[in-house]
N, C-alpha and C positions, 0 to 999 in steps of 0.2 A: 831684817832681810826682806827685800821686796820680791814679790811674785806676781806674774801676770798669767791669768788663766786663758787658755785657748778655747775655741768654740766647742771642741769635743769635751773638755773638762767642764765647761758651763752646762752642756747638755747632760752629762753624768750627774752633776749636782741637782739639776732640775728633776730628772727622772727619780733620783733617790729621795729628794724632798717630797715629791708627789706620792711615792709609795709610803713614806712615813706618815704623811698627812692623812691619806685615805685609811691606812691601818689604824691610826688613832681615832678617826671617825667611827670605824667599825667596832672599836673597843669602847666607844663612848668616853674616850680620854681627851681632855682638853689641856691647854697650857695651865700651869699651876701658879701658886704664890700670888694670887690676886691679879693675874694678867688681864688687862682690859683693852687690848688693842683690836679685838674682834677678828673676824675671818681674814680680812686683808692683812692684818698684822701677823696673824699666825702663819699664813702662806709665805709672806715675805721673810719673816724671821726663820722659818724652817729652811727656806731656800738659801738665805744668807749663812745659816749654820753649816749647811752642806758645802757651800762654796768655800767657807773657811777651812773645813776639814780637808777638802781637796787641795787647797793652797798649802796647808801644813804638810800633807803627804808629798806634794811636789817639792817643797822646800827641804824636807828631811829625807827624801828618797825612801819613803815608807809606804807600804801597801795600804790603799784605801779599800775597805771591804764593802762599802755601800750598805752598811747594816740597816735593816728594818725587820719588822716581825711579820713573817708570812702566815704564822699560825695564831695570830691575834694574842700574843703574849707580850708583856712588857719587856723591852730590851734592856737588860741590866748590865751588860758588859761595858767596859770603857770604850771610848771612841777609837782608840788604837791600842795595840798590845803594850805591855809593860805599864799599865795603869795611866795612860796618857789621855787627858781630856782637852778638847779644843773649845774655846769660847770665842765667838766672832761678834764684832760690833761694827757698825758704820762709824766712820770718823766723826767725832763731835766737834763742830766748829765753835759752839758757844761755851763749851766747857771741856775739860780734859777727860780722856777715856781712862778707865781703870778696870781691873779684873774683879769680878764679883763671884764669890763662892758661898753657897749656903751651908750652914753648920751641919746639916744632915747628909751632905753629899759624900760620895766615896772618897777615900784618901787616894791621892795620886799626884801626878805632875800636870798642872793646868797651864796651857798655853793661851795667850791672848793674841788674836789675829784681828787686824783692823782692815776694813774695806775702805779704800780710798776713792772708790768710784771706778767705772769702766773696767770692772773685773780685775782690778789691781789691788793687791793686799800687802800688808806689812806684818810679818811675824815679829811681834814686839818682844817676846820672851816667855819664860815659864816661872812658875812659883810652885814649890812643893807644899802641898796641903797634907800634913800628917798628924795634926793634933788640933784640939780646940784652940781658938784664938779670941777669947772674950773681949780683949782690949780693942779688937777691930770691928766688933759688931755695930751695925748702924741700920736704920730703916731708910736712910737717904731722903728723909722728908716725906715718905709715903707710909703713913701709919696703917693703911689697909694691907700692906705687904709685910711678911715676916722679916726680921732683921737678917742681914747677911754680912759676910766679911768683905771689906774693901782692901784691895791690894793696889797700890799706886804703881804706875809704869816704871818709876825709877827703882822699884824693888824687884823687878823681873830680871831673871838671868837670860841674857841673849841666846838665841838659837845657836849661834856659832860656837858657844861654849858647851853646847849640848850635843856634840857630834854623834855620840853613841846612843842617846836616848835610853839609857839603862833604867832599870827599875829604881825608884827612889829608895 
């Protein structure tokens, strides 16, 4: 499913990502799992994540709450109600995209959203993460980062089949 964000939606993503970024600075919290892209990467990835959440909300007609922590506490709820998590990536021209889930993450329905440029997104589908999957663990060739589960695009259930977004 393709989604194009308008200027108001882009502004909402920017404001939300700014609040999340500053909140993390105040808490002394940085990106984890051996993330090494620096400040520019953190700012961009935070903004991209918010854009993807808004694209998902628009595609699924779901409320976007713009969550961030005002009281300097770690935000632990899911991105959306019913244990829905959204993962956003830029389209990879040199290799194919895939969904990455870390073993310690909360169980839920994970959606992969791809940014195609110019604030256009594809909601590629979802995968239900409800149990350990040791056969999927890989470090993707980055030994300084902990292993994660790799879910290929052809394993995702399209959004059109997820009309009600019920709990898994």
